[in-house]
LUMDODREN-112254 format. One line per 2 residues: number of its first residue (from 1); their letters; for each residue y, z, x of N, C-alpha, C. Coordinates in pm, 1 decimal, padded with zeros to 6 digits. Example, Ala and Ser with C-alpha at 12.3 -4.5 7.8 and 13.67 -1.06 7.14 Angstrom:
<vexdrens>
1) as) -00569.0,00780.0,01319.0,-00450.0,00780.0,01230.0,-00330.0,00780.0,01320.0 | -00225.0,00708.0,01285.0,-00106.0,00714.0,01367.0,00003.0,00787.0,01290.0
</vexdrens>
This chain:
<vexdrens>
1) hy) -03865.0,10000.5,16946.4,-03907.8,10139.7,16939.7,-03882.6,10209.0,17072.9 | -03861.3,10337.7,17063.9,-03836.6,10417.0,17183.4,-03961.2,10495.5,17219.5
3) dl) -03985.0,10504.1,17347.4,-04099.0,10580.4,17396.0,-04049.6,10720.5,17432.9 | -04054.6,10811.8,17335.2,-04008.3,10948.3,17357.4,-04126.9,11041.4,17373.8
5) kh) -04115.4,11127.7,17471.7,-04221.7,11224.0,17495.9,-04181.1,11358.9,17438.9 | -04275.8,11428.6,17381.0,-04252.0,11561.7,17324.9,-04216.9,11657.1,17438.1
7) nd) -04107.0,11730.0,17422.0,-04064.8,11825.7,17523.4,-04047.2,11961.4,17455.5 | -04135.9,12054.4,17488.2,-04133.5,12186.5,17424.2,-04003.2,12261.8,17449.8
9) di) -03942.3,12241.8,17566.1,-03815.4,12309.4,17595.5,-03706.3,12265.2,17498.5 | -03702.0,12137.5,17469.5,-03600.5,12085.6,17376.9,-03628.6,12133.2,17235.1
11) vs) -03752.3,12129.0,17194.0,-03789.0,12174.3,17059.5,-03756.3,12322.1,17043.0 | -03787.0,12403.4,17142.6,-03757.5,12546.4,17131.9,-03606.8,12571.4,17134.5
13) ff) -03531.3,12487.7,17206.1,-03385.3,12501.0,17207.1,-03329.4,12486.7,17066.1 | -03384.9,12395.4,16990.1,-03340.2,12373.8,16852.4,-03416.6,12461.1,16753.0
15) nd) -03482.0,12565.3,16801.3,-03552.2,12661.9,16716.9,-03656.5,12593.1,16629.1 | -03721.0,12493.6,16683.6,-03824.8,12417.2,16612.9,-03772.8,12362.0,16479.2
17) fs) -03641.3,12344.8,16470.4,-03573.1,12291.1,16352.0,-03601.7,12372.8,16225.6 | -03634.2,12501.2,16243.6,-03666.7,12583.9,16127.1,-03543.4,12621.0,16045.2
19) dh) -03424.5,12612.3,16106.3,-03303.1,12645.4,16031.4,-03228.3,12520.0,15985.5 | -03299.8,12410.9,15972.0,-03241.4,12284.7,15926.6,-03193.2,12297.2,15782.9
21) la) -03073.8,12245.0,15755.0,-03020.2,12246.0,15619.2,-03012.0,12103.5,15566.6 | -03036.5,12088.2,15438.3,-03025.8,11957.3,15374.8,-02878.0,11917.5,15367.4
23) ee) -02853.3,11790.5,15342.3,-02716.6,11738.8,15339.5,-02628.8,11813.1,15238.7 | -02681.5,11839.8,15120.8,-02602.9,11908.8,15017.7,-02567.5,12050.9,15062.0
25) al) -02662.4,12120.2,15122.8,-02636.7,12256.0,15170.6,-02532.5,12255.6,15282.6 | -02538.8,12155.8,15370.1,-02438.6,12144.5,15476.0,-02300.1,12119.4,15417.9
27) we) -02292.9,12036.2,15313.4,-02164.9,12007.2,15249.4,-02106.1,12133.6,15186.7 | -02189.5,12210.4,15116.3,-02142.7,12334.8,15055.2,-02092.7,12432.6,15162.0
29) ls) -02164.1,12440.7,15272.3,-02122.8,12528.1,15381.7,-01989.7,12482.1,15440.2 | -01972.6,12352.2,15455.2,-01846.7,12300.6,15509.9,-01729.9,12330.8,15416.7
31) lk) -01753.3,12330.0,15286.0,-01646.6,12361.8,15191.0,-01605.9,12508.6,15199.4 | -01701.3,12595.4,15231.6,-01667.8,12736.6,15249.6,-01582.6,12755.8,15374.7
33) ik) -01612.4,12677.5,15477.7,-01538.5,12687.9,15602.8,-01400.1,12625.1,15589.5 | -01395.5,12505.9,15530.2,-01268.3,12434.0,15516.0,-01262.4,12369.9,15378.2
35) pr) -01206.8,12441.4,15280.9,-01196.1,12384.5,15145.6,-01111.0,12258.1,15146.0 | -01143.1,12166.5,15056.9,-01071.3,12040.1,15047.9,-01004.9,12026.7,14911.6
37) ni) -00884.6,11968.9,14912.2,-00810.3,11939.3,14789.3,-00786.9,12062.4,14702.6 | -00769.5,12175.7,14765.1,-00741.7,12298.9,14691.8,-00613.2,12356.7,14750.0
39) tr) -00517.3,12385.3,14662.5,-00394.4,12445.3,14713.0,-00426.1,12585.9,14760.8 | -00375.5,12617.0,14876.6,-00409.8,12747.3,14934.5,-00327.7,12858.0,14870.8
41) rk) -00386.5,12974.5,14869.2,-00320.4,13092.6,14813.5,-00215.0,13140.3,14912.4 | -00101.3,13184.3,14861.0,00003.8,13235.8,14948.4,-00042.1,13365.9,15013.0
43) te) -00003.6,13383.1,15137.4,-00034.2,13508.6,15205.3,00062.2,13615.4,15155.8 | 00029.2,13741.0,15183.0,00116.5,13850.8,15140.4,00255.3,13835.6,15201.1
45) re) 00260.8,13790.6,15323.5,00389.6,13772.8,15390.4,00473.4,13667.0,15318.9 | 00411.7,13557.6,15279.6,00483.9,13451.4,15209.1,00529.3,13497.8,15070.9
47) er) 00450.1,13583.0,15006.2,00485.5,13630.9,14872.5,00607.3,13722.8,14876.8 | 00626.1,13794.6,14987.0,00738.7,13886.2,15000.1,00870.3,13813.1,15023.3
49) t) 00864.9,13690.4,15072.4,00989.0,13616.6,15102.8,01033.9,13532.1,14987.4
</vexdrens>
């Protein structure tokens, strides 16, 4: 076991973990940022060529 002391500065840095997301929510967010296994849509520039 580790002997960790509560540090209010660290807790406040992480916003008291009030914006914590569950694993599924994090996965959904990551898919919005970087979709996986989806063919990307052509840009307008690519469509013109």
